[in-house]
C-alpha positions in Angstrom: 31.9 60.1 -185.1 35.3 61.8 -185.4 38.2 59.9 -186.9 41.7 61.2 -186.2 45.2 60.1 -186.9 47.7 60.0 -184.0 46.8 60.1 -180.3 45.3 62.8 -178.2 47.6 64.6 -175.8 46.0 63.3 -172.7 44.4 59.9 -172.5 43.8 58.7 -168.9 45.4 55.4 -168.2 43.6 52.6 -166.3 44.7 51.9 -162.8 47.1 48.9 -162.1 44.2 47.2 -160.4 42.0 47.6 -163.4 44.8 46.3 -165.7 45.2 43.2 -163.6 41.4 42.5 -163.7 41.4 43.0 -167.5 44.2 40.5 -168.0 43.6 37.7 -165.6 40.6 38.5 -163.5 40.6 38.1 -159.7 38.3 36.2 -157.3 36.8 39.4 -156.0 35.9 41.0 -159.3 35.6 44.8 -158.7 32.1 46.0 -158.5 32.8 48.7 -161.1 34.1 46.1 -163.6 32.7 46.5 -167.1 30.0 44.2 -168.4 32.4 42.4 -170.7 34.6 41.4 -167.7 31.5 40.4 -165.7 30.4 38.2 -168.6 33.6 36.4 -169.5 35.4 36.2 -166.1 35.2 32.8 -164.4 34.5 34.7 -161.2 31.6 36.4 -162.9 29.1 34.8 -165.3 31.6 32.7 -167.3 29.7 33.3 -170.5 31.7 32.8 -173.7 31.1 35.8 -176.0 31.3 36.0 -179.8 33.8 38.8 -181.0 30.9 41.1 -181.9 29.1 40.6 -178.6 32.4 41.3 -176.8 32.9 44.5 -178.8 29.4 45.8 -177.9 30.0 45.1 -174.2 33.4 46.7 -174.3 32.1 49.8 -175.8 29.4 50.2 -173.2 31.8 49.4 -170.4 34.6 51.7 -171.6 32.2 54.6 -171.9 31.1 54.3 -168.3 34.4 53.6 -166.5 34.5 57.0 -164.9 38.0 57.9 -166.0 37.2 61.4 -167.4 38.0 61.3 -171.1 36.5 57.8 -171.7 38.5 55.5 -173.9 38.6 52.0 -175.3 42.0 50.6 -176.0 42.0 47.7 -178.4 45.7 47.9 -179.4 47.1 44.5 -180.2 44.1 42.4 -179.4 42.1 40.0 -181.5 39.1 42.3 -181.8 41.0 44.9 -183.8 40.1 43.8 -187.3 36.6 42.8 -186.4 36.1 46.2 -184.9 37.3 47.9 -188.0 35.0 45.7 -190.1 32.0 46.7 -188.0 32.9 50.4 -188.4 33.1 50.0 -192.2 36.8 51.0 -192.2 37.7 47.9 -194.3 35.4 48.7 -197.3 32.6 46.6 -195.7 29.1 47.7 -194.8 28.9 49.8 -191.7 27.3 47.7 -188.9 28.3 49.7 -185.8 27.7 53.4 -185.2 29.3 55.1 -182.2 27.8 58.1 -180.4 28.2 61.4 -182.3 30.8 62.7 -179.8 33.0 59.6 -179.9 36.5 59.7 -181.5 38.4 57.0 -183.3 42.1 57.5 -183.2 44.3 55.3 -185.4 48.1 55.2 -185.4 50.5 52.6 -186.8 48.0 49.7 -186.8 46.6 50.6 -183.3 43.3 52.1 -182.5 41.6 53.9 -179.6 38.0 54.9 -179.2 37.5 57.9 -177.0 34.0 58.4 -175.5 33.4 61.9 -174.2 30.1 60.8 -172.6 28.6 57.6 -171.3 26.5 55.3 -173.5 23.0 55.6 -172.1 21.2 53.9 -175.0 22.2 50.7 -176.8 20.1 50.0 -179.9 20.9 46.4 -180.8 19.2 45.4 -184.0 20.1 41.8 -184.8 18.8 38.7 -186.4 17.2 35.8 -184.5 19.5 33.4 -182.6 22.2 36.0 -182.6 22.5 36.4 -178.9 21.0 39.9 -178.5 19.0 38.8 -175.5 22.2 37.4 -173.9 23.8 40.9 -174.4 20.7 42.5 -172.7 20.7 40.1 -169.8 24.5 40.7 -169.2 24.1 44.5 -169.2 21.2 44.4 -166.9 22.9 42.0 -164.5 26.1 44.0 -164.5 24.0 47.2 -163.8 22.1 45.4 -161.0 25.5 44.3 -159.5 26.8 47.9 -159.4 23.6 49.3 -157.9 23.7 46.8 -155.1 27.5 46.6 -154.4 29.3 49.7 -155.8 28.9 52.5 -153.3 30.4 55.0 -155.7 27.6 54.2 -158.3 24.9 55.8 -156.2 27.1 58.8 -155.3 25.5 62.1 -156.3 22.3 60.3 -157.4 19.3 62.2 -155.8 17.5 59.2 -154.3 16.6 58.6 -150.6 18.4 55.9 -148.8 15.2 53.8 -148.4 13.8 54.5 -151.9 13.2 51.7 -154.4 15.2 51.6 -157.5 13.7 49.8 -160.5 15.3 47.7 -163.2 12.7 47.1 -165.9 12.2 44.5 -168.6 9.5 45.4 -171.1 8.3 43.2 -173.9 5.3 43.1 -176.3 3.7 40.2 -174.4 4.0 38.4 -171.1 5.7 35.3 -172.6 8.4 37.3 -174.3 9.0 39.4 -171.2 9.6 36.3 -169.1 12.4 35.0 -171.4 14.8 37.9 -170.7 13.6 38.0 -167.1 14.6 34.4 -166.5 18.0 35.0 -168.1 18.6 38.0 -165.8 17.6 36.0 -162.7 19.9 33.2 -163.7 22.8 35.7 -164.1 22.1 37.2 -160.7 22.3 33.8 -159.1 25.6 33.2 -160.7 26.9 36.5 -159.4 25.8 35.6 -155.9 23.2 38.3 -155.6 20.3 35.7 -155.3 20.2 32.2 -153.9 19.1 29.5 -156.2 15.4 29.1 -155.6 12.3 29.4 -157.7 11.3 33.0 -158.4 8.2 34.8 -159.5 8.2 35.4 -163.3 7.4 39.1 -163.1 8.9 40.7 -160.0 11.9 40.1 -157.7 13.3 42.5 -155.0 16.9 42.4 -153.8 17.4 44.9 -151.1 16.3 48.3 -152.6 16.5 47.0 -156.2 13.2 45.9 -157.7 13.4 43.8 -160.9 10.2 43.9 -162.9 9.0 42.2 -166.0 6.3 44.2 -167.7 4.0 43.7 -170.7 3.8 46.6 -173.2 1.3 49.0 -171.5 2.1 52.6 -170.8 -0.6 52.7 -168.1 1.1 50.1 -165.9 4.7 51.3 -166.3 4.7 54.9 -165.2 6.1 56.3 -162.0 9.2 54.3 -161.5 12.7 55.5 -160.6 14.7 53.3 -162.9 18.4 52.9 -163.4 18.0 50.5 -166.4 15.3 49.5 -168.9 15.4 46.8 -171.5 12.9 47.0 -174.3 12.8 43.4 -175.6 11.7 43.0 -179.3 10.6 46.6 -179.2 10.1 46.8 -183.0 7.3 44.3 -182.7 5.2 46.5 -180.3 1.9 47.9 -181.6 2.2 51.3 -183.5 -1.2 52.8 -183.0 -2.0 55.7 -180.7 -3.2 53.5 -177.8 -1.4 52.7 -174.5 0.1 49.5 -175.9 1.9 51.3 -178.7 5.7 51.5 -178.9 5.5 55.3 -178.8 3.3 55.4 -175.7 5.5 52.9 -173.8 8.7 54.8 -174.8 7.2 58.1 -173.7 6.0 56.7 -170.4 9.1 54.8 -169.5 12.1 56.9 -170.6 11.5 59.7 -168.0 12.0 57.0 -165.3 15.7 57.1 -166.1 16.0 60.8 -165.6 17.1 60.5 -161.9 20.1 58.4 -162.8 21.0 60.6 -165.8 24.3 59.5 -167.4 24.5 56.5 -165.1 21.3 55.1 -166.6 21.1 52.6 -169.4 18.3 51.8 -171.8 18.8 48.7 -174.0 16.7 48.0 -177.1 17.3 44.4 -178.2 15.2 43.6 -181.2 14.9 42.2 -184.7 13.6 44.9 -187.1 10.0 45.2 -188.3 9.6 47.7 -191.1 10.5 51.3 -191.6 8.3 52.9 -189.0 7.9 53.1 -185.3 10.3 54.1 -182.5 13.0 51.6 -183.4 13.2 52.8 -187.0 13.1 56.5 -185.9 16.0 55.8 -183.5 17.9 53.8 -186.1 17.7 56.8 -188.5 19.6 58.8 -185.9 22.5 56.3 -185.7 25.8 58.0 -185.4 24.2 61.4 -184.9 22.9 61.0 -181.4 25.0 61.5 -178.3 25.0 58.6 -175.9 23.6 56.1 -178.4 25.5 53.1 -179.6 23.8 51.4 -182.5 24.5 48.0 -184.1 22.7 46.3 -186.9 24.0 42.9 -187.6 22.8 39.6 -189.3 22.6 36.5 -187.2 25.7 35.0 -188.8 27.9 38.1 -188.0 26.8 38.3 -184.4 26.8 34.6 -183.9 29.4 32.9 -186.1 28.4 29.5 -184.9 25.4 29.9 -187.3 26.6 30.3 -190.9 24.7 32.0 -193.7 24.6 28.7 -195.5 22.8 27.0 -192.6 19.9 29.5 -193.1 19.5 28.7 -196.9 16.2 26.9 -196.2 14.8 29.9 -194.4 15.7 32.2 -197.3 14.2 29.8 -199.8 11.0 29.4 -197.8 10.4 33.2 -197.5 13.2 35.5 -198.6 11.6 38.7 -197.3 10.9 37.3 -193.9 14.4 35.7 -193.6 16.1 39.0 -194.7 14.3 40.7 -191.8 14.4 37.9 -189.2 18.0 36.7 -189.8 19.5 39.4 -192.0 18.3 42.2 -189.6 17.2 44.3 -192.6 14.5 47.0 -192.2 12.0 46.0 -194.8 8.7 47.6 -195.4 6.1 47.4 -198.2 6.5 50.2 -200.7 3.5 52.4 -200.2 0.3 51.6 -198.3 -1.3 48.3 -197.6 -4.3 49.2 -199.7 -4.1 51.5 -202.7 -6.2 54.6 -202.1 -7.5 54.6 -205.7 -8.9 51.1 -205.1 -10.6 52.3 -201.9 -12.2 55.3 -203.8 -13.7 52.9 -206.4 -15.5 51.0 -203.7 -17.1 54.1 -202.1 -20.8 54.7 -202.8 -22.6 57.8 -201.5 -25.9 55.8 -201.4 -25.3 52.3 -200.1 -28.0 50.0 -201.5 -30.4 48.5 -198.9 -30.4 44.8 -198.5 -33.2 42.6 -199.8 -35.8 41.5 -197.3 -34.7 38.7 -194.9 -31.0 39.3 -195.7 -28.8 38.4 -192.8 -26.7 41.2 -191.4 -23.5 41.1 -189.2 -22.3 43.7 -186.7 -18.8 43.9 -185.4 -17.9 46.3 -182.6 -14.3 47.4 -182.0 -14.7 48.4 -178.4 -12.8 51.1 -176.7 -14.3 52.6 -173.5 -11.4 54.7 -172.4 -8.4 56.4 -174.1 -9.8 55.0 -177.4 -12.9 55.0 -179.6 -15.6 52.5 -180.3 -16.3 51.7 -183.9 -19.4 49.7 -185.1 -19.7 48.3 -188.6 -22.9 46.9 -190.1 -23.0 44.9 -193.3 -24.5 42.1 -195.4 -23.6 39.7 -198.2 -25.2 40.7 -201.5 -25.9 37.7 -203.7 -28.4 39.2 -206.1 -26.1 38.7 -209.1 -25.5 35.1 -208.4 -21.8 34.2 -208.5 -20.9 37.9 -208.6 -21.4 38.3 -204.9 -20.2 41.3 -203.0 -20.1 42.5 -199.4 -21.9 45.7 -198.6 -20.9 47.7 -195.5 -24.1 49.6 -195.0 -23.1 51.7 -192.0 -20.0 52.6 -189.9 -20.5 54.4 -186.6 -17.7 55.8 -184.4 -18.2 56.8 -180.8 -15.6 58.8 -178.9 -15.5 59.7 -175.3 -14.9 63.3 -174.1 -11.4 64.0 -173.1 -10.5 62.2 -169.9 -13.9 60.5 -169.8 -15.0 56.9 -170.1 -17.6 55.8 -172.7 -20.9 54.7 -171.3 -21.6 51.1 -172.1 -25.3 51.8 -172.1 -24.9 54.3 -174.9 -23.0 51.8 -177.0 -25.7 49.2 -176.3 -28.4 51.7 -177.4 -26.5 52.5 -180.7 -26.2 48.8 -181.5 -29.9 48.1 -180.8 -30.8 51.1 -183.0 -28.7 49.8 -185.9 -30.2 46.3 -185.5 -33.8 47.4 -185.3 -35.9 45.9 -188.1 -33.0 43.8 -189.5 -32.2 40.1 -189.5 -29.0 40.0 -187.5 -27.1 36.8 -187.9 -24.4 37.7 -185.4 -22.8 40.5 -183.3 -19.1 40.2 -182.5 -16.9 42.1 -180.2 -13.2 42.1 -179.7 -12.1 40.7 -176.4 -11.4 43.9 -174.5 -14.0 44.8 -171.8 -16.8 43.3 -173.9 -18.3 40.7 -171.5 -21.0 43.0 -170.1 -22.3 44.1 -173.5 -22.3 40.6 -174.8 -24.5 39.5 -172.0 -26.8 42.5 -172.4 -27.3 41.8 -176.1 -27.9 38.1 -175.4 -30.7 39.2 -173.1 -32.2 41.0 -176.1 -32.1 37.7 -178.1 -29.1 38.4 -180.3 -26.3 36.0 -181.0 -23.4 38.0 -179.5 -20.0 36.5 -179.2 -16.3 37.5 -178.7 -13.9 37.5 -181.5 -10.3 37.4 -180.1 -7.9 39.7 -181.8 -4.7 37.7 -182.4 -1.8 38.0 -184.8 -3.4 35.2 -186.9 -6.8 36.9 -187.0 -5.2 40.2 -187.9 -3.6 38.5 -191.0 -6.9 36.8 -191.9 -9.3 39.7 -191.7 -7.1 42.4 -193.3 -5.9 40.1 -196.1 -9.5 39.3 -196.9 -10.4 43.0 -196.7 -7.6 43.9 -199.1 -8.7 41.2 -201.5 -12.3 42.6 -201.4 -11.2 46.1 -202.1 -8.7 45.3 -204.9 -11.2 43.0 -206.6 -14.1 45.4 -206.2 -16.2 42.9 -204.2 -17.1 45.3 -201.4 -19.2 48.5 -201.2 -18.1 51.0 -198.6 -20.1 54.0 -197.3 -18.9 57.5 -198.1 -17.4 57.9 -194.6 -14.3 60.1 -194.7 -13.0 58.8 -191.3 -13.2 55.2 -192.6 -11.6 56.2 -195.9 -8.7 57.9 -194.2 -8.2 55.0 -191.8 -8.1 52.5 -194.6 -5.6 54.6 -196.5 -3.3 54.8 -193.4 -3.0 51.1 -193.0 0.5 49.8 -193.3 1.9 46.3 -193.3 5.0 45.0 -191.4 6.7 41.7 -191.7 6.9 39.7 -188.5 8.3 36.4 -187.3 4.8 34.9 -187.7 4.1 36.4 -191.1 2.8 40.0 -191.2 0.8 42.5 -189.3 -1.5 45.3 -190.5 -2.2 48.4 -188.5 -2.4 52.2 -188.8 0.8 54.0 -189.2 2.0 56.0 -186.2 -0.2 59.0 -185.5 -3.3 57.5 -187.1 -6.2 55.3 -185.9 -7.6 52.0 -187.3 -10.8 51.5 -185.2 -13.2 51.9 -188.1 -11.0 50.0 -190.5 -10.7 47.1 -187.9 -14.5 47.0 -187.4 -15.1 46.9 -191.2 -12.4 44.2 -191.7 -13.9 41.8 -189.1 -17.4 42.5 -190.2 -16.5 41.7 -193.8 -14.6 38.6 -192.8 -17.6 37.1 -190.9 -19.9 37.9 -193.9 -17.5 36.3 -196.4 -16.1 33.3 -194.6 -17.3 31.0 -197.4 -16.1 33.2 -200.2 -12.8 32.6 -201.9 -10.3 35.4 -201.7 -9.0 36.9 -204.9 -5.3 37.0 -204.0 -2.8 35.8 -201.4 -0.2 37.4 -199.2 2.6 36.1 -201.5 0.8 37.8 -204.5 0.8 41.1 -202.5 4.5 40.9 -201.8 5.3 40.1 -205.4 3.3 43.2 -206.4 5.3 45.3 -203.9 8.6 44.0 -205.2 7.5 44.8 -208.8 6.7 48.3 -207.9 10.0 48.7 -206.1 11.9 47.5 -209.2 
């Protein structure tokens, strides 16, 4: 960002038509009107905006108005001081970062922001109930309006006259994806681009424009020619190496915007979730990346209707969660979820065999394609009375050859081999593609069931595993892959509590299999610590 005193020699002036639209609005709002005018005009969406919301939309709109040297003129208007506050020019924390090639020009109490290239990426990190989803829906609706009505918008875009243009909404789950999709559809009805009827929750086509709502899978989202993409709550996507991870989805989708180039727009609207993942990596580039507008703002700054005092109960209930969810702070545990030194203490080169008639449990973290299958076998050792411990006797990992699919028969054979001669109390699978193997093992007389992987179960099994390791109540085999995976686990605060997974670039298949296996074996055991204890420990280390 470049700050200058005085004005540049040549600043293109808006047309008279544009000035009239800015000041009073007209019944036929021009199709190239900015998103801020589309939002606030009574002939557009008629949505009242907060000052911060308006500034965000004005920045995006001004950067794309096609006037050559792009400028935002806020001289003499009510947004002036708020804009200065967001930029940190009034000795306040910086909350808004302009693209690296933008210029701020101040002179005698007036200000202009000159954009030398369009904003193609808006990173909006904001607290809950701040209206970030409203901003995303306005930008996507405004973009859809231009694609359908503004003939100049498609000029010089290399697409065939009958080709389909996509506008994508991607979220971490189907329910979340539908929230923004419904808001977008409602906006398009208000703009007269759709008639008021019931619409499918995932897919609507208007002429050549296809609006799609997608869950977070890189496999189902490739191959589009897109003018706009909204990544809803993107910080809360998975961060492993699989097709559901934030990195995989980002890598799969962003090339879809290449055809539209500087006329495309990607919007990331999210609350933060720790200092890792695509959102954090982009946030670290704030102010240094061309074409990216970044804002990080607490709920009460973006939406002044909600005061900080109104959220006191949330901060008293769980300060760390509230700081993330409402304060929009990037919080992360300091260090790893499990101390590597604690892991090493639990490792035994020669895992003791179980006494006769001891019940074993097997858990299978199944991955047939683009992933690995991990199998953990363990038992509860009660030979020392109250000093029980869980023993993970064996961990097996099966990987497919590059581009190949694992053979379910091979996995079945491995499980039967591990179970041979042992008293198996249960065999559990995660819910992905496991129905066939469950039925096969039932035919062999085993109690095989599905264990759904949910946010709640993730907290339960990994909290219990950490308790076992820190208290020394688990014996782990000397398996370097397992040790590395346990050491790579990181924890992220979420709106429902927390989530544990491998940091980006690592895997957690073996760690997951061991965690679920141990949890089933120790359901009746009392855990040695709680999540609040863990966070207290983290904060003490930070101090």
